[in-house]
C-alpha beads as a LAMMPS data file, in Angstrom:
LAMMPS data file: protein, C-alpha beads

406 atoms
405 bonds

1 atom types
1 bond types

-500.0 500.0 xlo xhi
-500.0 500.0 ylo yhi
-500.0 500.0 zlo zhi

Masses

1 110.0

Atoms # bond

1 1 1 67.482 -126.368 64.523
2 1 1 68.411 -126.067 68.046
3 1 1 65.855 -128.958 69.096
4 1 1 67.214 -131.402 65.928
5 1 1 70.562 -131.222 67.444
6 1 1 69.411 -131.844 71.240
7 1 1 67.341 -134.874 70.116
8 1 1 70.772 -136.475 68.690
9 1 1 72.516 -135.745 72.073
10 1 1 70.006 -136.465 74.736
11 1 1 67.253 -139.440 75.502
12 1 1 65.349 -136.482 77.250
13 1 1 61.743 -134.579 75.729
14 1 1 63.285 -131.717 73.628
15 1 1 60.966 -128.928 74.139
16 1 1 61.327 -124.961 74.430
17 1 1 61.381 -124.781 78.413
18 1 1 62.627 -128.392 79.337
19 1 1 65.740 -129.048 81.337
20 1 1 67.668 -131.617 79.461
21 1 1 71.207 -133.298 80.121
22 1 1 73.559 -134.039 76.464
23 1 1 76.118 -135.101 75.311
24 1 1 78.940 -133.151 74.049
25 1 1 80.725 -133.584 71.573
26 1 1 84.431 -131.080 72.231
27 1 1 85.279 -128.706 75.261
28 1 1 87.902 -126.201 74.939
29 1 1 89.373 -123.921 77.926
30 1 1 91.145 -120.757 77.283
31 1 1 93.777 -119.271 79.548
32 1 1 91.633 -117.161 81.663
33 1 1 89.941 -119.265 83.450
34 1 1 92.162 -122.374 83.356
35 1 1 93.350 -121.544 87.346
36 1 1 89.598 -121.699 88.294
37 1 1 89.270 -125.194 86.997
38 1 1 92.352 -126.634 87.699
39 1 1 90.754 -125.089 91.510
40 1 1 87.465 -126.933 91.308
41 1 1 89.002 -129.995 90.061
42 1 1 91.305 -130.412 92.858
43 1 1 88.485 -128.903 95.555
44 1 1 85.959 -131.938 94.496
45 1 1 89.064 -134.489 93.495
46 1 1 87.370 -134.600 90.093
47 1 1 90.629 -137.116 88.977
48 1 1 90.672 -138.486 85.390
49 1 1 88.653 -136.413 82.176
50 1 1 86.409 -138.489 81.439
51 1 1 87.919 -138.460 77.411
52 1 1 90.559 -136.716 76.979
53 1 1 90.429 -136.701 73.328
54 1 1 87.495 -134.280 73.369
55 1 1 89.122 -131.685 75.508
56 1 1 91.779 -129.101 74.452
57 1 1 93.072 -125.926 76.336
58 1 1 94.135 -122.878 74.092
59 1 1 96.257 -119.922 75.640
60 1 1 95.083 -116.634 73.345
61 1 1 94.319 -114.242 75.777
62 1 1 97.565 -113.344 77.531
63 1 1 100.282 -114.751 74.103
64 1 1 102.353 -112.153 75.849
65 1 1 102.328 -112.228 79.298
66 1 1 102.483 -108.844 80.986
67 1 1 103.582 -109.552 84.334
68 1 1 104.740 -112.152 86.829
69 1 1 100.906 -113.172 87.633
70 1 1 99.665 -113.680 84.377
71 1 1 102.676 -115.849 83.058
72 1 1 102.621 -117.830 86.453
73 1 1 98.857 -118.313 85.464
74 1 1 100.260 -119.650 82.197
75 1 1 102.666 -122.412 83.745
76 1 1 99.884 -123.395 85.980
77 1 1 97.551 -124.406 83.086
78 1 1 100.335 -125.896 81.101
79 1 1 100.527 -127.798 84.102
80 1 1 97.383 -128.702 84.967
81 1 1 96.670 -129.304 80.696
82 1 1 99.803 -132.023 81.217
83 1 1 98.578 -133.889 84.316
84 1 1 95.179 -134.084 82.578
85 1 1 96.678 -135.809 79.515
86 1 1 94.722 -133.351 77.561
87 1 1 95.929 -130.943 74.300
88 1 1 97.604 -127.660 75.252
89 1 1 97.509 -125.637 72.366
90 1 1 100.336 -122.042 73.090
91 1 1 102.684 -120.211 71.055
92 1 1 99.916 -118.128 69.777
93 1 1 97.963 -120.341 67.989
94 1 1 95.138 -118.001 67.787
95 1 1 91.520 -117.218 69.639
96 1 1 90.331 -120.534 70.657
97 1 1 87.195 -120.043 68.660
98 1 1 89.153 -119.708 65.512
99 1 1 91.420 -122.645 66.419
100 1 1 88.592 -124.259 66.887
101 1 1 86.801 -123.676 63.511
102 1 1 90.318 -124.293 61.776
103 1 1 90.753 -127.643 63.513
104 1 1 87.381 -129.298 62.958
105 1 1 86.125 -129.419 66.554
106 1 1 82.522 -127.186 65.324
107 1 1 80.810 -129.219 62.932
108 1 1 77.401 -129.055 61.480
109 1 1 74.844 -130.536 64.719
110 1 1 77.846 -131.014 66.927
111 1 1 77.510 -129.495 70.451
112 1 1 80.749 -127.914 71.750
113 1 1 81.187 -125.942 75.072
114 1 1 83.865 -123.285 75.397
115 1 1 85.230 -121.382 78.806
116 1 1 84.390 -118.335 76.732
117 1 1 81.207 -115.965 75.475
118 1 1 82.121 -115.590 71.839
119 1 1 82.192 -119.600 71.583
120 1 1 79.075 -118.908 69.769
121 1 1 81.067 -118.298 66.609
122 1 1 80.681 -122.112 66.011
123 1 1 77.094 -121.335 65.024
124 1 1 78.877 -120.063 61.285
125 1 1 79.304 -123.607 60.606
126 1 1 75.769 -124.690 62.855
127 1 1 77.370 -125.846 65.412
128 1 1 75.116 -125.517 69.083
129 1 1 77.898 -123.551 70.296
130 1 1 77.995 -122.739 74.032
131 1 1 80.270 -120.353 76.029
132 1 1 80.324 -121.395 79.919
133 1 1 81.502 -120.382 83.160
134 1 1 84.382 -122.393 85.056
135 1 1 81.851 -124.511 87.251
136 1 1 80.132 -126.028 84.032
137 1 1 83.355 -126.216 81.634
138 1 1 85.164 -128.506 84.650
139 1 1 81.998 -130.696 85.448
140 1 1 82.183 -131.515 80.813
141 1 1 85.667 -132.449 81.240
142 1 1 84.271 -135.133 84.117
143 1 1 80.978 -136.523 82.768
144 1 1 80.945 -135.312 79.325
145 1 1 77.758 -134.018 79.736
146 1 1 75.992 -130.751 80.796
147 1 1 72.483 -129.484 80.982
148 1 1 70.489 -126.609 80.082
149 1 1 67.043 -125.166 79.246
150 1 1 65.610 -125.624 75.839
151 1 1 65.498 -122.321 74.197
152 1 1 62.945 -121.130 72.285
153 1 1 63.939 -119.692 68.059
154 1 1 63.566 -116.839 66.560
155 1 1 64.038 -116.335 62.965
156 1 1 65.921 -113.434 61.466
157 1 1 65.329 -112.790 57.755
158 1 1 67.931 -109.908 56.770
159 1 1 66.921 -109.449 52.573
160 1 1 68.609 -106.202 50.425
161 1 1 71.672 -105.263 49.597
162 1 1 73.385 -102.680 51.657
163 1 1 75.707 -99.782 50.837
164 1 1 79.686 -101.003 48.801
165 1 1 81.471 -100.542 51.804
166 1 1 78.867 -101.841 54.473
167 1 1 80.310 -104.790 56.514
168 1 1 78.787 -107.882 58.087
169 1 1 80.247 -106.239 61.268
170 1 1 78.038 -102.990 60.354
171 1 1 74.913 -105.760 59.648
172 1 1 75.100 -106.825 62.911
173 1 1 75.701 -103.459 64.746
174 1 1 72.261 -102.593 62.901
175 1 1 70.624 -105.645 64.233
176 1 1 71.716 -104.164 67.857
177 1 1 70.652 -101.084 67.225
178 1 1 67.200 -102.019 65.560
179 1 1 65.684 -104.851 67.489
180 1 1 65.390 -104.950 71.231
181 1 1 67.496 -107.622 73.238
182 1 1 64.471 -109.014 74.483
183 1 1 63.729 -110.312 71.227
184 1 1 67.014 -112.706 71.585
185 1 1 67.337 -113.391 75.020
186 1 1 68.467 -116.947 75.767
187 1 1 66.688 -118.073 72.407
188 1 1 68.318 -119.472 69.394
189 1 1 68.361 -117.353 66.340
190 1 1 68.653 -118.894 62.937
191 1 1 69.274 -116.139 60.527
192 1 1 68.067 -116.673 57.041
193 1 1 68.049 -114.738 53.310
194 1 1 69.308 -113.399 50.559
195 1 1 72.089 -111.618 52.836
196 1 1 73.092 -113.872 55.196
197 1 1 73.324 -116.745 52.367
198 1 1 75.640 -114.566 50.484
199 1 1 77.755 -114.245 53.390
200 1 1 81.666 -115.440 52.735
201 1 1 83.186 -118.336 55.328
202 1 1 84.752 -114.927 57.213
203 1 1 81.810 -113.394 57.178
204 1 1 79.543 -115.551 58.747
205 1 1 82.385 -116.237 61.574
206 1 1 81.990 -112.421 62.432
207 1 1 78.752 -112.712 62.432
208 1 1 77.971 -115.525 64.810
209 1 1 81.080 -114.578 67.182
210 1 1 78.585 -111.417 68.121
211 1 1 75.717 -113.539 68.792
212 1 1 76.424 -113.343 72.580
213 1 1 76.294 -109.283 72.153
214 1 1 72.717 -109.891 70.752
215 1 1 71.768 -111.817 74.104
216 1 1 71.152 -114.902 71.961
217 1 1 71.573 -118.952 73.456
218 1 1 72.962 -119.454 70.023
219 1 1 72.995 -118.486 66.982
220 1 1 73.077 -120.482 63.895
221 1 1 74.009 -119.341 60.061
222 1 1 72.371 -120.586 56.936
223 1 1 74.249 -123.983 55.517
224 1 1 77.199 -123.470 53.096
225 1 1 79.536 -125.901 51.699
226 1 1 82.042 -126.888 54.268
227 1 1 84.679 -129.764 54.549
228 1 1 83.405 -130.436 58.117
229 1 1 80.184 -132.568 57.764
230 1 1 77.059 -132.333 56.263
231 1 1 75.553 -129.057 56.369
232 1 1 71.853 -129.210 58.160
233 1 1 68.780 -127.751 55.944
234 1 1 66.243 -125.740 57.122
235 1 1 63.186 -128.307 57.543
236 1 1 60.566 -125.196 58.083
237 1 1 60.260 -122.700 60.921
238 1 1 56.242 -123.034 61.785
239 1 1 57.006 -123.528 65.377
240 1 1 59.096 -120.543 65.800
241 1 1 58.615 -118.049 68.670
242 1 1 58.920 -115.130 66.460
243 1 1 60.452 -114.147 62.752
244 1 1 62.264 -110.791 62.638
245 1 1 62.642 -108.941 59.199
246 1 1 65.062 -106.686 58.223
247 1 1 66.045 -105.197 55.083
248 1 1 69.245 -103.498 54.780
249 1 1 68.887 -102.094 51.131
250 1 1 71.343 -99.186 51.274
251 1 1 72.528 -99.530 55.138
252 1 1 75.768 -97.231 55.092
253 1 1 78.843 -98.236 57.705
254 1 1 78.288 -97.897 60.943
255 1 1 80.157 -97.013 64.753
256 1 1 79.092 -98.419 67.967
257 1 1 79.569 -95.587 70.753
258 1 1 80.757 -96.041 73.911
259 1 1 79.511 -97.850 76.011
260 1 1 77.660 -100.354 74.776
261 1 1 77.597 -102.163 71.470
262 1 1 73.980 -101.729 70.915
263 1 1 74.696 -97.831 71.134
264 1 1 75.279 -96.950 67.114
265 1 1 75.497 -93.932 65.000
266 1 1 75.718 -93.604 61.537
267 1 1 79.573 -92.300 60.710
268 1 1 78.392 -88.887 59.607
269 1 1 76.645 -88.386 63.246
270 1 1 80.147 -89.142 64.867
271 1 1 82.480 -88.191 62.157
272 1 1 85.328 -86.157 63.110
273 1 1 85.700 -87.473 66.885
274 1 1 89.942 -87.754 66.880
275 1 1 91.839 -90.986 68.393
276 1 1 94.555 -92.220 69.715
277 1 1 95.078 -95.740 69.121
278 1 1 92.891 -98.402 66.130
279 1 1 93.017 -101.748 66.663
280 1 1 91.880 -104.398 63.970
281 1 1 91.679 -108.178 65.149
282 1 1 89.782 -110.457 67.869
283 1 1 87.521 -113.199 66.668
284 1 1 84.971 -110.735 64.883
285 1 1 87.198 -109.432 62.809
286 1 1 90.782 -110.496 62.791
287 1 1 90.070 -113.164 59.711
288 1 1 92.559 -113.138 56.645
289 1 1 89.329 -111.068 54.400
290 1 1 89.204 -108.348 57.657
291 1 1 93.033 -108.122 57.424
292 1 1 93.402 -107.699 53.409
293 1 1 90.450 -105.150 53.730
294 1 1 92.896 -102.692 56.225
295 1 1 96.017 -103.464 54.050
296 1 1 94.199 -102.598 50.914
297 1 1 93.048 -99.663 51.946
298 1 1 96.223 -98.708 53.408
299 1 1 98.384 -99.815 50.889
300 1 1 100.981 -97.028 49.508
301 1 1 99.748 -94.513 52.614
302 1 1 100.867 -93.890 56.109
303 1 1 98.534 -94.109 59.195
304 1 1 98.119 -90.814 61.256
305 1 1 101.719 -90.283 63.231
306 1 1 99.462 -89.288 66.496
307 1 1 97.897 -92.451 66.271
308 1 1 98.940 -96.016 67.135
309 1 1 97.493 -98.627 65.079
310 1 1 97.640 -101.981 65.804
311 1 1 96.109 -105.412 63.659
312 1 1 96.411 -108.714 65.679
313 1 1 96.061 -112.012 63.408
314 1 1 93.056 -114.230 64.871
315 1 1 94.809 -116.992 64.285
316 1 1 98.466 -118.567 62.731
317 1 1 96.567 -119.463 59.543
318 1 1 95.423 -116.597 59.233
319 1 1 98.665 -114.683 60.077
320 1 1 100.178 -117.449 57.452
321 1 1 97.626 -116.521 54.429
322 1 1 98.083 -112.458 55.192
323 1 1 101.744 -112.919 55.016
324 1 1 101.504 -115.004 51.920
325 1 1 99.912 -112.370 50.399
326 1 1 101.445 -109.434 50.919
327 1 1 98.741 -108.003 53.518
328 1 1 101.132 -107.955 56.779
329 1 1 103.849 -106.330 54.996
330 1 1 102.153 -103.579 53.194
331 1 1 100.384 -102.910 56.889
332 1 1 103.656 -102.574 57.794
333 1 1 104.933 -100.063 55.655
334 1 1 101.786 -98.148 56.421
335 1 1 103.378 -97.744 59.915
336 1 1 101.226 -100.442 61.576
337 1 1 101.845 -102.750 64.601
338 1 1 101.493 -106.375 63.653
339 1 1 101.446 -108.527 66.973
340 1 1 101.457 -112.950 67.354
341 1 1 97.932 -114.653 66.517
342 1 1 95.849 -114.137 69.487
343 1 1 92.850 -111.803 71.353
344 1 1 95.928 -108.993 71.091
345 1 1 94.491 -105.529 73.279
346 1 1 90.816 -106.780 73.257
347 1 1 90.374 -107.544 77.169
348 1 1 93.196 -105.334 78.411
349 1 1 95.339 -107.859 79.626
350 1 1 98.804 -108.308 77.515
351 1 1 98.916 -104.126 76.116
352 1 1 98.582 -102.630 74.202
353 1 1 96.922 -100.439 76.324
354 1 1 95.111 -97.304 75.807
355 1 1 96.171 -93.840 77.478
356 1 1 93.861 -92.059 79.834
357 1 1 90.903 -89.687 77.179
358 1 1 92.451 -90.842 74.105
359 1 1 89.457 -92.548 72.257
360 1 1 90.248 -95.903 70.529
361 1 1 88.452 -97.291 67.253
362 1 1 88.560 -100.962 67.116
363 1 1 87.050 -104.056 65.186
364 1 1 86.623 -105.867 68.728
365 1 1 82.770 -107.065 69.347
366 1 1 82.225 -105.247 72.592
367 1 1 83.207 -101.940 74.163
368 1 1 82.162 -101.504 77.685
369 1 1 83.671 -99.339 79.887
370 1 1 87.311 -100.141 81.240
371 1 1 87.032 -103.382 78.160
372 1 1 91.026 -102.549 77.176
373 1 1 92.375 -101.854 80.261
374 1 1 91.613 -98.771 81.017
375 1 1 88.354 -97.248 81.538
376 1 1 89.345 -93.523 81.187
377 1 1 89.767 -94.788 77.332
378 1 1 86.618 -94.206 75.643
379 1 1 85.813 -97.427 72.955
380 1 1 84.339 -96.943 69.616
381 1 1 83.660 -100.420 67.377
382 1 1 83.655 -100.235 63.670
383 1 1 84.628 -102.719 60.497
384 1 1 87.999 -102.853 59.740
385 1 1 87.441 -100.379 56.364
386 1 1 86.209 -98.256 58.835
387 1 1 89.205 -98.685 61.527
388 1 1 91.698 -98.045 58.165
389 1 1 90.351 -95.105 57.556
390 1 1 90.070 -93.613 60.926
391 1 1 93.932 -94.802 60.979
392 1 1 95.132 -92.820 58.026
393 1 1 93.169 -89.860 59.180
394 1 1 93.484 -89.656 62.906
395 1 1 89.764 -89.736 62.963
396 1 1 86.595 -90.973 62.310
397 1 1 85.597 -90.188 58.605
398 1 1 82.434 -89.001 57.207
399 1 1 80.712 -91.496 54.587
400 1 1 81.961 -89.338 51.593
401 1 1 85.230 -89.406 52.752
402 1 1 85.281 -92.840 53.007
403 1 1 84.028 -93.297 49.827
404 1 1 86.790 -91.017 48.184
405 1 1 89.229 -92.607 50.523
406 1 1 88.229 -95.804 48.744

Bonds

1 1 1 2
2 1 2 3
3 1 3 4
4 1 4 5
5 1 5 6
6 1 6 7
7 1 7 8
8 1 8 9
9 1 9 10
10 1 10 11
11 1 11 12
12 1 12 13
13 1 13 14
14 1 14 15
15 1 15 16
16 1 16 17
17 1 17 18
18 1 18 19
19 1 19 20
20 1 20 21
21 1 21 22
22 1 22 23
23 1 23 24
24 1 24 25
25 1 25 26
26 1 26 27
27 1 27 28
28 1 28 29
29 1 29 30
30 1 30 31
31 1 31 32
32 1 32 33
33 1 33 34
34 1 34 35
35 1 35 36
36 1 36 37
37 1 37 38
38 1 38 39
39 1 39 40
40 1 40 41
41 1 41 42
42 1 42 43
43 1 43 44
44 1 44 45
45 1 45 46
46 1 46 47
47 1 47 48
48 1 48 49
49 1 49 50
50 1 50 51
51 1 51 52
52 1 52 53
53 1 53 54
54 1 54 55
55 1 55 56
56 1 56 57
57 1 57 58
58 1 58 59
59 1 59 60
60 1 60 61
61 1 61 62
62 1 62 63
63 1 63 64
64 1 64 65
65 1 65 66
66 1 66 67
67 1 67 68
68 1 68 69
69 1 69 70
70 1 70 71
71 1 71 72
72 1 72 73
73 1 73 74
74 1 74 75
75 1 75 76
76 1 76 77
77 1 77 78
78 1 78 79
79 1 79 80
80 1 80 81
81 1 81 82
82 1 82 83
83 1 83 84
84 1 84 85
85 1 85 86
86 1 86 87
87 1 87 88
88 1 88 89
89 1 89 90
90 1 90 91
91 1 91 92
92 1 92 93
93 1 93 94
94 1 94 95
95 1 95 96
96 1 96 97
97 1 97 98
98 1 98 99
99 1 99 100
100 1 100 101
101 1 101 102
102 1 102 103
103 1 103 104
104 1 104 105
105 1 105 106
106 1 106 107
107 1 107 108
108 1 108 109
109 1 109 110
110 1 110 111
111 1 111 112
112 1 112 113
113 1 113 114
114 1 114 115
115 1 115 116
116 1 116 117
117 1 117 118
118 1 118 119
119 1 119 120
120 1 120 121
121 1 121 122
122 1 122 123
123 1 123 124
124 1 124 125
125 1 125 126
126 1 126 127
127 1 127 128
128 1 128 129
129 1 129 130
130 1 130 131
131 1 131 132
132 1 132 133
133 1 133 134
134 1 134 135
135 1 135 136
136 1 136 137
137 1 137 138
138 1 138 139
139 1 139 140
140 1 140 141
141 1 141 142
142 1 142 143
143 1 143 144
144 1 144 145
145 1 145 146
146 1 146 147
147 1 147 148
148 1 148 149
149 1 149 150
150 1 150 151
151 1 151 152
152 1 152 153
153 1 153 154
154 1 154 155
155 1 155 156
156 1 156 157
157 1 157 158
158 1 158 159
159 1 159 160
160 1 160 161
161 1 161 162
162 1 162 163
163 1 163 164
164 1 164 165
165 1 165 166
166 1 166 167
167 1 167 168
168 1 168 169
169 1 169 170
170 1 170 171
171 1 171 172
172 1 172 173
173 1 173 174
174 1 174 175
175 1 175 176
176 1 176 177
177 1 177 178
178 1 178 179
179 1 179 180
180 1 180 181
181 1 181 182
182 1 182 183
183 1 183 184
184 1 184 185
185 1 185 186
186 1 186 187
187 1 187 188
188 1 188 189
189 1 189 190
190 1 190 191
191 1 191 192
192 1 192 193
193 1 193 194
194 1 194 195
195 1 195 196
196 1 196 197
197 1 197 198
198 1 198 199
199 1 199 200
200 1 200 201
201 1 201 202
202 1 202 203
203 1 203 204
204 1 204 205
205 1 205 206
206 1 206 207
207 1 207 208
208 1 208 209
209 1 209 210
210 1 210 211
211 1 211 212
212 1 212 213
213 1 213 214
214 1 214 215
215 1 215 216
216 1 216 217
217 1 217 218
218 1 218 219
219 1 219 220
220 1 220 221
221 1 221 222
222 1 222 223
223 1 223 224
224 1 224 225
225 1 225 226
226 1 226 227
227 1 227 228
228 1 228 229
229 1 229 230
230 1 230 231
231 1 231 232
232 1 232 233
233 1 233 234
234 1 234 235
235 1 235 236
236 1 236 237
237 1 237 238
238 1 238 239
239 1 239 240
240 1 240 241
241 1 241 242
242 1 242 243
243 1 243 244
244 1 244 245
245 1 245 246
246 1 246 247
247 1 247 248
248 1 248 249
249 1 249 250
250 1 250 251
251 1 251 252
252 1 252 253
253 1 253 254
254 1 254 255
255 1 255 256
256 1 256 257
257 1 257 258
258 1 258 259
259 1 259 260
260 1 260 261
261 1 261 262
262 1 262 263
263 1 263 264
264 1 264 265
265 1 265 266
266 1 266 267
267 1 267 268
268 1 268 269
269 1 269 270
270 1 270 271
271 1 271 272
272 1 272 273
273 1 273 274
274 1 274 275
275 1 275 276
276 1 276 277
277 1 277 278
278 1 278 279
279 1 279 280
280 1 280 281
281 1 281 282
282 1 282 283
283 1 283 284
284 1 284 285
285 1 285 286
286 1 286 287
287 1 287 288
288 1 288 289
289 1 289 290
290 1 290 291
291 1 291 292
292 1 292 293
293 1 293 294
294 1 294 295
295 1 295 296
296 1 296 297
297 1 297 298
298 1 298 299
299 1 299 300
300 1 300 301
301 1 301 302
302 1 302 303
303 1 303 304
304 1 304 305
305 1 305 306
306 1 306 307
307 1 307 308
308 1 308 309
309 1 309 310
310 1 310 311
311 1 311 312
312 1 312 313
313 1 313 314
314 1 314 315
315 1 315 316
316 1 316 317
317 1 317 318
318 1 318 319
319 1 319 320
320 1 320 321
321 1 321 322
322 1 322 323
323 1 323 324
324 1 324 325
325 1 325 326
326 1 326 327
327 1 327 328
328 1 328 329
329 1 329 330
330 1 330 331
331 1 331 332
332 1 332 333
333 1 333 334
334 1 334 335
335 1 335 336
336 1 336 337
337 1 337 338
338 1 338 339
339 1 339 340
340 1 340 341
341 1 341 342
342 1 342 343
343 1 343 344
344 1 344 345
345 1 345 346
346 1 346 347
347 1 347 348
348 1 348 349
349 1 349 350
350 1 350 351
351 1 351 352
352 1 352 353
353 1 353 354
354 1 354 355
355 1 355 356
356 1 356 357
357 1 357 358
358 1 358 359
359 1 359 360
360 1 360 361
361 1 361 362
362 1 362 363
363 1 363 364
364 1 364 365
365 1 365 366
366 1 366 367
367 1 367 368
368 1 368 369
369 1 369 370
370 1 370 371
371 1 371 372
372 1 372 373
373 1 373 374
374 1 374 375
375 1 375 376
376 1 376 377
377 1 377 378
378 1 378 379
379 1 379 380
380 1 380 381
381 1 381 382
382 1 382 383
383 1 383 384
384 1 384 385
385 1 385 386
386 1 386 387
387 1 387 388
388 1 388 389
389 1 389 390
390 1 390 391
391 1 391 392
392 1 392 393
393 1 393 394
394 1 394 395
395 1 395 396
396 1 396 397
397 1 397 398
398 1 398 399
399 1 399 400
400 1 400 401
401 1 401 402
402 1 402 403
403 1 403 404
404 1 404 405
405 1 405 406
């Protein structure tokens, strides 16, 4: 897949290990690193953007500025975008990767670069979606091109039917605990098999978004019907450097323990751990289906009084659908705080920041120490269902409790 896409965007010989220059179809910038790009732009006198129609700025990390420094940073990003004549998407439109998906910036066979590591979410629709730093993004804005080393390909075949309460997030955590990261590092991962082929669009986005947690250069989910363009059908994988087979039959819900997404345990191994905060959201699990799952679990119930429970839709479209379905109101009736669309508490720059010594259970993609703004608050990762049950009980449930509650 990776070689087919690169071949349509480059005149260089395409083979694993080769350095190639490629044309880029789309580039987007999030507010966190827009000031750095602005400084690079001015320092090197880059002038005009090569093609303003292919560039956009998205405010997602700090939708609600918590201090003067971040408010000034957003104002600077707006001025910079306007000076370049490119789109500036603010006012809580959502996480940049979800916005890119909803607006059709990700298309099968396209090359899209975003200034955030979870740009890999675009692999859900077979886009070559690459997260890059400020220097590379600035160069792409100026030239519409970038370079990369052609990665090798690893095929990940996942078969079997997991436990009824096991979600796409759980399967991804299972991958992280079961396969050494060296298997995926700087490689293109092609998911195949009966399990990924049966995923919904929201589930595919969850899996693709955590490609960076695997260590992959990029990921591709199986082809699925999409209005975005013709899907790319597999053409045989005889040149893959490796094929990994995973059978998820009977797999039960999992939890990632601090401070690494691959530090994974079963529910029963960590059951009883008390938490002070639960957060459902992000580009990984802030989709319509995720919010619906949490709302259905908490409907006609109340979250534990000692647990701050926050739900952040990943995009305005998700928020609208969740409001129309009654999911947001059900969550609020259960004592949940709902916030404007965006990254929410994920990066710890706009809150709610957890208190010291109080563990957090969240549907985020990573749980590095201090990720949510307080290194003294340990972070656990789980699915929206487990998050909702934890909010209800004030502690991580056993598998038997989760089954009984659902």
